[in-house]
N, C-alpha and C positions, 0 to 999 in steps of 0.2 A: 251407330254413332261411331263407326270406324272409318277413318279417312283413309282412302287408298293412296293418297299423295305423301303421307307422312309415313316415314319409314325410320326404324330405329335400328341401330347397330349395337351389339352386345358383344363384349370382349370378355371373354373368362379368363380365369386366373391361370388355368393350364396352359392358355396361348402365351401367357406372359413367362410362364416357366420354360417354355421350349427355346427361349433366346440362349444362346451360348454365353459362356463367361467372357469371350471375346468381343462379342457384340456389346455388351452391356459395359465393358471397358472402353470400347471406342465412343461411346455415348457420354460415357462421364468426362472423358478427357477432350472431348470436342464441344463442350457447352461453352458458351460465351462468357460465363463468369469463371471459368477455369481454362484461361487460354494457355496453351503448350505448343511452343514453336515446333516444327517438324525436325525429327531427328533427335529431340531431346526427351529423355526419359524423365518420368516424374521422380522426384526425390534427389536429382542432381543438382549440382551448383550452377547457376546461370551466370554469365559473365555480368559485371555491374552495368556495362553500357545497355544491356537489354532492358533493364528496369526503365531507364531514362530515355528510350526511343519516342515513346507516346507522348510524353510530356514535351520533349523538344519539338516533336513533330506539330503539336498543337500551337507551340509558341511561333513556330515558322510560318504556319497558316495564318494565324492571328495577325503576326506582322505584315503578312503580304497583303491581307485583306484590309488592314487598317491603313496601311500606305496606299492602296488602291482607292480607298474610300475617301482619304485626304486629297488625292489627285482629283478625283471626281467631283468633290466639294468644291475645290479651288477652280476647276473648269466651270461649274455651273454659276458660282458667284461672280466669276470674272467675265462671264458671258463669251468665252471664247469658242466653245463648243455647243453643240445642241445635246445637252445632257439632261435627262429627265430629273425632276426636283429631289424624289425620294432615293435615288440610287446612291448617292454620295453618304448620306446618313445611315442607310442600310449597311452598307459595307463597312463604315466606321464602327457601327454598334456590334455588327457580328465579329467583325475584326478584333475589337476590343475585348469581347466575350471570350473569344479564343486564347487571346493573348494572357488575360488574367487567369482564365483557368489553367493553363499551361504553367504560368509563374507560380501559381499556388500549389500545383501538382507536384513540382520539383522538391519542395521541404518536405512534402508528405511522403514521397517515396523515400527520401534519406532516412526520415524517422523509422519507417518501416523497415529499412534495411538495417538502422542500427539496432532496432529491437530485435530483429531476427538474429543479429551478430551476438547480443548479449545474452539471449536465451539458448544459445547453441554453445556447449563446450564439449570438444571432442566427440562431436555427433550425438551426444546426449543432451536431451532437452531438460532446462532447469524449470523449477516450478517458482514463478515469480509471483509474490504475494504484495498486494498494494495495499498501502493503509489509507483508510479514508478519514 
C-alpha cells in the first residue's frame, strides 16, 4: 500500500535549533507584518512622515485611477474614442476604493501616533486602564 510517488519531508526540532540568533532576528524583522525600513533599528523613533507615506500613496493612486476612470467614462459616453464599456467604471471603482481607503487610513495613523505619545513618558510605558 506504499505509494512510491508520495514522499514526506520530516523536519526535526534539532534542525530548527541550529539557526543562529542572527538568522532568527532577520526573519522577525523582515516579516510583512513588522516592516522596518533599511538602516533603522527597532525601538528608535521614526520621523512622523514615515507613518503617512503609505496612506498618502494610496490617496494619490486612488486619485489618479479615479480621474482616469472619469476620463474613460466620458470618452465612452460621448462616443469620441473606441473605449471598451467596462474600462471606465472599473477604473472609477478601483480608484474610489483606493481613495477612500487612504482617506480613512490617515486618521487611523494619527490616532495611533497620539496613543503612542500618550503611553510614553520619558521612555517608560504607562499602564492605561480603560473603563468599560
